[in-house]
C-alpha positions as CSV (number, residue, x, y, z in Angstrom):
1,M,13.1,6.5,8.1
2,K,14.9,8.0,5.2
3,K,14.4,11.5,6.6
4,L,16.5,10.5,9.6
5,F,19.4,9.3,7.6
6,I,20.2,12.5,5.8
7,F,22.0,13.9,8.8
8,I,24.1,10.8,9.7
9,T,27.2,11.5,7.6
10,L,27.4,15.0,9.1
11,I,27.6,13.9,12.7
12,L,28.9,10.4,12.9
13,G,32.4,11.6,13.0
14,L,31.7,13.3,16.3
15,F,30.8,10.3,18.5
16,L,30.7,6.6,19.2
17,V,30.2,4.8,22.5
18,S,31.7,1.5,23.5
19,C,30.3,-0.6,26.4
20,T,31.6,-3.8,27.7
21,N,29.2,-6.7,28.5
22,E,29.1,-10.4,29.2
23,S,28.1,-11.5,25.7
24,T,30.8,-13.6,24.0
25,D,29.5,-12.4,20.6
26,I,29.6,-8.6,21.4
27,S,32.4,-8.6,24.0
28,D,35.2,-7.1,22.0
29,T,34.4,-3.4,22.5
30,S,37.9,-1.9,22.2
31,G,37.0,1.2,20.2
32,V,36.2,2.2,16.7
33,G,37.4,-1.1,15.2
34,S,34.9,-3.0,17.4
35,F,31.9,-1.0,16.5
36,L,33.0,-0.5,12.9
37,G,33.5,-4.3,12.5
38,Y,29.9,-5.0,13.7
39,A,28.5,-2.3,11.5
40,Q,30.4,-3.8,8.5
41,D,29.2,-7.3,9.3
42,F,25.6,-6.2,9.7
43,R,25.8,-4.2,6.4
44,D,27.2,-7.2,4.6
45,K,24.5,-9.4,6.1
46,I,21.8,-7.1,4.8
47,D,23.5,-7.2,1.3
48,Q,23.2,-11.0,1.4
49,L,19.5,-10.8,2.4
50,M,18.7,-8.3,-0.3
51,L,20.5,-10.5,-3.0
52,A,18.6,-13.6,-1.9
53,S,15.3,-11.7,-2.0
54,D,16.1,-10.3,-5.5
55,N,16.8,-13.8,-6.7
56,F,13.5,-15.2,-5.2
57,N,11.4,-12.4,-6.7
58,E,13.0,-12.3,-10.1
59,L,10.3,-12.5,-12.7
60,T,10.9,-14.6,-15.8
61,L,8.4,-14.1,-18.6
62,Y,7.6,-17.0,-20.7
63,N,5.5,-15.7,-23.6
64,N,5.7,-18.7,-25.9
65,I,2.6,-20.9,-25.8
66,L,3.4,-24.5,-26.4
67,D,3.1,-25.1,-30.1
68,T,0.3,-27.1,-31.6
69,T,-1.0,-26.9,-35.1
70,D,-4.5,-26.0,-34.1
71,N,-4.1,-24.4,-30.6
72,Q,-5.7,-27.5,-29.2
73,Y,-4.4,-28.8,-25.8
74,D,-5.7,-31.9,-24.0
75,M,-5.8,-32.5,-20.2
76,D,-2.3,-34.1,-20.3
77,D,-0.8,-31.0,-21.9
78,F,-2.1,-28.9,-19.1
79,R,-1.4,-31.4,-16.3
80,T,2.2,-31.8,-17.2
81,V,2.8,-28.1,-16.6
82,Y,0.2,-27.7,-13.8
83,E,1.6,-30.4,-11.5
84,N,5.1,-28.8,-11.6
85,Q,3.8,-25.3,-10.7
86,T,4.5,-23.9,-7.2
87,G,1.3,-23.0,-5.4
88,M,0.8,-20.3,-2.8
89,E,4.1,-19.1,-1.2
90,V,4.6,-16.7,1.7
91,D,7.8,-14.7,1.2
92,I,9.1,-11.5,2.7
93,N,10.1,-9.1,-0.1
94,R,13.0,-7.7,1.8
95,V,14.6,-5.3,-0.6
96,G,12.3,-2.3,0.0
97,F,12.7,-1.9,3.7
98,L,16.3,-3.3,4.0
99,T,17.6,-0.6,1.6
100,D,17.0,2.1,4.3
101,Y,19.0,0.2,6.9
102,K,21.8,-0.6,4.4
103,D,22.0,3.1,3.5
104,M,22.2,4.0,7.2
105,L,25.1,1.6,7.9
106,D,26.9,2.7,4.8
107,S,26.8,6.3,6.1
108,I,28.0,5.2,9.5
109,I,30.9,3.1,8.1
110,T,32.0,5.8,5.8
111,A,32.1,8.4,8.6
112,L,34.0,6.1,11.0
113,E,36.6,5.1,8.4
114,A,37.2,8.7,7.5
115,E,37.4,10.2,11.0
116,M,39.4,7.6,12.9
117,I,37.7,8.5,16.2
118,V,39.0,7.1,19.5
119,D,37.5,9.1,22.5
120,L,33.8,9.3,22.1
121,D,30.7,10.4,24.0
122,V,27.5,8.5,24.7
123,Y,25.2,11.3,24.0
124,I,25.6,14.5,22.0
125,N,23.5,17.4,20.8
126,I,24.0,19.0,17.3
127,D,22.4,22.4,16.6
128,F,21.6,23.1,13.0
129,G,20.3,26.6,13.7
130,S,16.8,27.5,12.8
131,Q,16.2,24.3,10.7
132,S,16.9,21.5,13.1
133,Q,18.8,20.1,16.0
134,M,19.7,16.4,16.5
135,D,20.6,14.3,19.5
136,I,22.1,11.0,18.5
137,S,23.6,8.1,20.5
138,C,25.1,4.8,19.5
139,S,25.8,1.9,21.8
140,F,26.5,-1.8,22.2
141,L,23.9,-4.1,23.7
142,E,24.2,-7.7,24.8
143,D,22.5,-8.9,21.6
144,G,23.5,-6.2,19.1
145,I,24.0,-2.5,18.5
146,L,21.5,0.4,19.0
147,I,21.3,3.7,17.2
148,K,18.9,6.4,18.5
149,M,18.2,9.8,16.9
150,D,16.1,12.7,18.1
151,Y,15.7,15.8,16.0
152,T,13.3,18.6,15.0
153,L,12.7,19.5,11.4
154,E,10.5,22.5,10.8
155,D,7.3,21.7,12.8
156,E,7.9,18.0,13.1
157,R,9.7,16.3,16.0
158,V,11.2,12.9,15.2
159,F,12.5,10.1,17.4
160,S,14.0,7.0,15.8
161,A,15.6,3.9,17.3
162,V,17.2,1.1,15.3
163,K,18.5,-2.1,16.8
164,L,20.5,-4.7,14.9
165,G,21.9,-8.1,16.0
166,Y,21.3,-11.8,16.2
167,E,18.8,-14.0,17.9
168,G,20.7,-17.3,17.9
169,E,21.8,-17.7,14.3
170,N,19.1,-15.4,12.9
171,F,19.8,-11.8,12.1
172,F,17.3,-9.2,13.2
173,I,16.4,-5.6,12.7
174,K,14.0,-3.7,15.0
175,S,13.1,-0.1,14.3
176,M,10.7,2.4,15.9
177,D,10.0,5.9,14.5
178,Y,7.9,8.4,16.4
179,Y,6.7,11.6,14.7
180,Q,5.1,14.5,16.6
181,V,3.5,17.6,15.3
182,G,1.9,19.8,18.0
183,E,-0.3,17.6,20.2
184,G,-0.6,14.9,17.5
185,F,1.7,12.0,16.9
186,S,2.2,8.9,14.7
187,Y,4.6,6.1,14.7
188,H,6.0,3.3,12.6
189,Y,7.4,0.0,14.0
190,E,9.2,-2.5,11.9
191,E,10.7,-5.9,12.9
192,F,12.5,-8.5,10.8
193,I,13.9,-11.8,12.0
194,E,15.8,-13.8,9.4
195,N,14.2,-17.1,8.4
196,Q,11.2,-16.4,10.7
197,S,9.1,-13.3,10.3
198,Y,8.5,-9.7,9.4
199,F,5.9,-7.3,10.7
200,S,5.2,-3.6,10.8
201,L,2.7,-1.3,12.4
202,S,2.0,2.3,11.3
203,F,-0.3,4.4,13.4
204,G,-1.5,7.9,12.7
205,N,-4.0,10.6,13.8
206,G,-5.2,8.6,16.8
207,I,-7.5,6.5,14.6
208,D,-5.9,4.9,11.5
209,F,-3.4,2.1,11.5
210,S,-1.9,-0.5,9.1
211,F,-0.6,-3.8,10.5
212,H,1.4,-6.2,8.3
213,Y,2.7,-9.6,9.5
214,V,4.4,-12.4,7.5
215,N,5.6,-15.7,9.1
216,E,7.9,-17.7,6.8
217,V,7.8,-20.7,9.1
218,D,4.1,-21.2,9.4
219,L,3.4,-19.6,5.9
220,Y,1.0,-17.2,7.6
221,A,0.3,-13.7,6.2
222,L,-1.8,-11.0,7.7
223,L,-2.6,-7.4,6.6
224,I,-5.0,-5.1,8.4
225,V,-5.7,-1.6,7.3
226,K,-8.0,0.7,9.4
227,G,-9.0,4.1,8.1
228,E,-11.5,6.5,6.7
229,G,-12.8,5.4,3.3
230,V,-10.6,2.3,3.1
231,I,-13.5,0.0,2.2
232,E,-14.0,0.1,-1.6
233,A,-17.7,-0.3,-2.2
234,E,-20.3,1.6,-4.3
235,V,-20.0,4.2,-1.5
236,P,-16.6,4.0,0.1
237,Q,-16.8,3.4,3.9
238,S,-14.6,3.7,6.9
239,G,-13.6,0.6,8.7
240,Y,-11.2,-2.3,8.4
241,N,-9.7,-4.3,5.5
242,I,-8.4,-7.7,6.8
243,F,-6.4,-10.1,4.7
244,W,-5.2,-13.4,6.2
245,T,-4.3,-16.9,5.4
246,D,-5.3,-20.3,6.9
247,V,-2.6,-22.7,5.8
248,D,-4.0,-25.6,7.7
249,N,-7.1,-25.5,5.6
250,D,-5.7,-24.1,2.3
251,L,-7.7,-20.9,2.5
252,R,-7.0,-17.2,2.0
253,Y,-9.4,-14.4,3.0
254,N,-9.9,-10.7,2.3
255,Y,-12.7,-9.2,4.4
256,S,-13.9,-5.6,4.9
257,I,-15.7,-4.7,8.1
258,N,-17.3,-1.3,8.6
259,Q,-17.5,0.7,11.8
260,D,-20.9,-0.9,12.6
261,M,-19.2,-4.3,12.5
262,E,-21.0,-5.3,9.3
263,V,-19.3,-7.3,6.6
264,I,-19.1,-5.1,3.5
265,S,-17.1,-7.5,1.3
266,E,-15.9,-11.1,1.5
267,N,-13.4,-12.7,-0.7
268,I,-12.1,-16.3,-0.2
269,D,-9.6,-18.2,-2.2
270,F,-9.6,-22.0,-1.9
271,Y,-6.2,-23.3,-3.0
272,N,-4.0,-26.4,-3.2
273,Q,-0.4,-27.2,-3.7
274,Y,-0.6,-26.0,-7.4
275,G,-2.6,-22.7,-7.0
276,I,-6.1,-21.4,-6.5
277,V,-8.9,-23.9,-7.0
278,L,-12.0,-21.7,-6.5
279,S,-12.4,-18.0,-5.8
280,Y,-15.5,-16.6,-4.1
281,M,-15.7,-12.9,-4.5
282,D,-18.4,-10.7,-3.0
283,H,-17.1,-7.1,-3.4
284,D,-20.3,-5.5,-2.0
285,T,-22.6,-7.5,0.2
286,N,-25.3,-4.8,-0.2
287,N,-26.1,-6.3,-3.6
288,D,-26.7,-9.9,-4.7
289,E,-23.9,-10.2,-7.4
290,L,-21.0,-12.5,-6.9
291,R,-18.0,-13.3,-9.0
292,L,-16.8,-16.9,-9.0
293,M,-13.7,-18.4,-10.6
294,W,-13.2,-22.1,-11.1
295,N,-9.9,-23.7,-11.9
296,L,-10.9,-26.1,-14.7
297,L,-7.7,-28.1,-14.3
298,E,-9.4,-29.4,-11.1
299,A,-12.4,-30.6,-13.2
300,T,-13.0,-33.7,-15.1
301,G,-15.4,-34.4,-17.9
302,W,-13.7,-32.5,-20.8
303,D,-11.3,-33.7,-23.5
304,Y,-9.4,-30.6,-24.7
305,A,-9.3,-26.9,-24.8
306,I,-8.9,-24.6,-27.9
307,I,-7.0,-21.5,-26.9
308,N,-7.9,-18.3,-28.8
309,N,-5.6,-15.3,-29.0
310,I,-7.8,-12.3,-29.8
311,E,-5.8,-9.0,-29.5
312,Y,-3.5,-10.6,-26.9
313,E,-6.4,-11.7,-24.8
314,F,-6.3,-15.4,-24.3
315,S,-9.6,-17.3,-24.0
316,A,-10.6,-20.8,-24.6
317,D,-13.4,-23.2,-25.6
318,L,-13.7,-26.2,-23.4
319,M,-14.5,-29.3,-25.6
320,K,-16.1,-32.7,-25.1
321,D,-16.6,-35.0,-28.1
322,D,-16.0,-31.9,-30.2
323,V,-18.8,-30.0,-28.5
324,N,-18.3,-26.7,-26.6
325,L,-19.3,-27.5,-23.1
326,I,-19.6,-23.9,-21.8
327,P,-20.5,-21.6,-24.7
328,G,-21.0,-17.9,-24.1
329,E,-19.0,-17.9,-20.8
330,T,-15.6,-16.4,-20.1
331,I,-12.8,-19.0,-19.9
332,R,-9.3,-17.5,-19.4
333,A,-6.4,-19.6,-20.6
334,Y,-2.7,-19.8,-21.4
335,I,0.0,-22.4,-21.3
336,N,3.7,-22.4,-21.6
337,E,6.6,-24.5,-20.3
338,H,6.3,-23.3,-16.7
339,H,2.8,-21.9,-16.1
340,C,-0.7,-22.6,-17.2
341,L,-4.2,-21.4,-16.6
342,L,-7.6,-22.6,-17.5
343,S,-10.4,-20.9,-15.5
344,L,-14.1,-20.2,-15.8
345,D,-14.9,-16.6,-14.7
346,K,-18.5,-15.9,-14.0
347,Y,-20.8,-13.4,-12.3
348,V,-23.8,-14.9,-10.6
349,S,-26.5,-14.0,-8.1
350,I,-25.9,-15.2,-4.5
351,N,-29.5,-16.4,-4.6
352,D,-28.8,-18.8,-7.4
353,L,-25.9,-20.6,-5.7
354,S,-26.4,-24.4,-5.6
355,D,-24.4,-27.6,-5.6
356,E,-25.0,-27.9,-9.3
357,M,-23.5,-24.5,-10.0
358,L,-20.5,-24.8,-7.7
359,L,-19.6,-28.4,-8.8
360,L,-20.1,-27.4,-12.5
361,S,-22.4,-30.4,-13.0
362,E,-24.7,-28.1,-15.0
363,Y,-22.0,-28.3,-17.7
364,G,-21.5,-32.0,-17.4
365,L,-18.3,-31.6,-15.4
366,N,-17.1,-32.9,-12.0
367,F,-15.3,-30.2,-10.1
368,S,-12.7,-31.0,-7.5
369,E,-14.2,-34.4,-6.7
370,G,-17.4,-32.8,-5.3
371,R,-15.7,-31.1,-2.4
372,Y,-17.0,-27.5,-2.9
373,T,-20.7,-28.0,-2.1
374,L,-22.9,-25.1,-1.1
375,E,-22.9,-26.3,2.5
376,F,-19.1,-26.5,2.5
377,V,-18.6,-23.0,1.1
378,N,-21.2,-21.5,3.4
379,N,-19.6,-23.1,6.4
380,V,-16.2,-21.6,5.4
381,R,-17.9,-18.2,5.0
382,L,-19.5,-18.4,8.4
383,E,-16.3,-19.3,10.1
384,A,-14.4,-16.5,8.2
385,T,-17.1,-13.9,9.2
386,N,-16.8,-14.9,12.9
387,T,-13.0,-14.6,12.7
388,A,-13.1,-11.3,10.9
389,I,-15.5,-9.6,13.4
390,N,-13.5,-10.9,16.4
391,F,-10.1,-10.6,14.9
392,E,-7.1,-10.8,17.3
393,I,-3.5,-10.5,16.4
394,A,-2.5,-12.0,19.8
395,D,-4.4,-13.6,22.7
396,G,-6.6,-10.8,24.1
397,L,-5.4,-8.1,21.7
398,S,-8.4,-7.4,19.4
399,I,-7.9,-5.1,16.4
400,Y,-11.2,-3.4,17.4
401,D,-10.0,-2.5,20.9
402,E,-9.8,1.2,21.2
403,N,-6.6,0.7,23.1
404,F,-5.1,-1.5,20.4
405,T,-2.1,0.6,19.5
406,D,-1.4,1.5,23.2
407,S,-1.4,-2.2,24.0
408,F,1.0,-2.8,21.1
409,L,3.4,-0.2,22.3
410,D,3.6,-2.0,25.6
411,M,4.8,-5.1,23.8
412,I,7.7,-3.7,21.9
413,D,11.4,-4.0,22.8
414,N,12.2,-1.6,25.7
415,D,15.5,-0.7,24.0
416,L,13.5,1.2,21.4
417,S,11.8,3.5,23.8
418,F,12.7,7.1,24.4
419,E,13.2,9.5,27.3
420,Q,12.2,12.6,25.6
421,R,14.1,15.9,26.0
422,D,12.2,19.1,26.7
């Protein structure tokens, strides 16, 4: 997108189109002031969204561990902090992609204010000599404004369309970029609807794609990457990485599927309103090794933890009647006024999985009230595998369909399509 905007200031003084329509929101189309006003309003709206996103994602570091004379913390010390933590949140980090659209509108606004144009054309062609030529149009729609650009830069032909407006009270941006080099082409689609969702699809070389979707209403997140060597295993493989959430069942998945429809890695987070409870990580299903992480704040049967700070690596001993319950294992720990962690991190063989292991009863603990039995975990894995190998982003639109990207193109807003020039 940024490549497209470098020409805008040069040519915006040459054109603008005003079109009347029946929409009461976009009906005042009396010239530069009308379009300029909408551009300014949309630019200011983007500023507000970026500021809100900055405030949401602002990271505050709390380095101070709560003071005790002996680095000893009992269950109540942890629970006081733990039960005030925020668990998994789904948020759209808006700043990165909104910056491009703000820059575009800033350029448009600057040019319009400087040129004071009144009589404008719908469509123009600008010839930049041997380097590039650009066709650009700008128009009103019933639900917003539309900017289209078509140019050639060296060997690359680029078409871009950006639509901004409102759906009810919610601001939206929809953008489509097409890139063509010789017979090959790629594209990037992006759509943001305020208070609702964001998604993007990038497609290249006729094979690879990346699909990202976040729904702030349903707290659903999805990321799919298809490509050569994208699966990180002992030997990198081509195929699909799929990350998705199941908010109804408090589950988060990350699966890798190769081109033979085999599961190469499976990672599942079981979480609650405070954070992750249990992580099941099988990074390479071709071997037997698993990594499990238990949130010990969801376990009972211990009295206190002693936190050790060794070269800024915080670990802990879990104690019961002054006896270390889990000697020789890795327990990660920290606690401050706002965040805390107490987790057992362990590598095991999948062949050794049992109720006793998963429920930590081998250490004399009761983990999460006995919920995570071997049967329960295996049922979740089975359902996740079935979902992963039959994954659809919409009814009837499978990510494994060879026409997946063509089907997606048929679904996008018609205002973003192009009638290409020769």
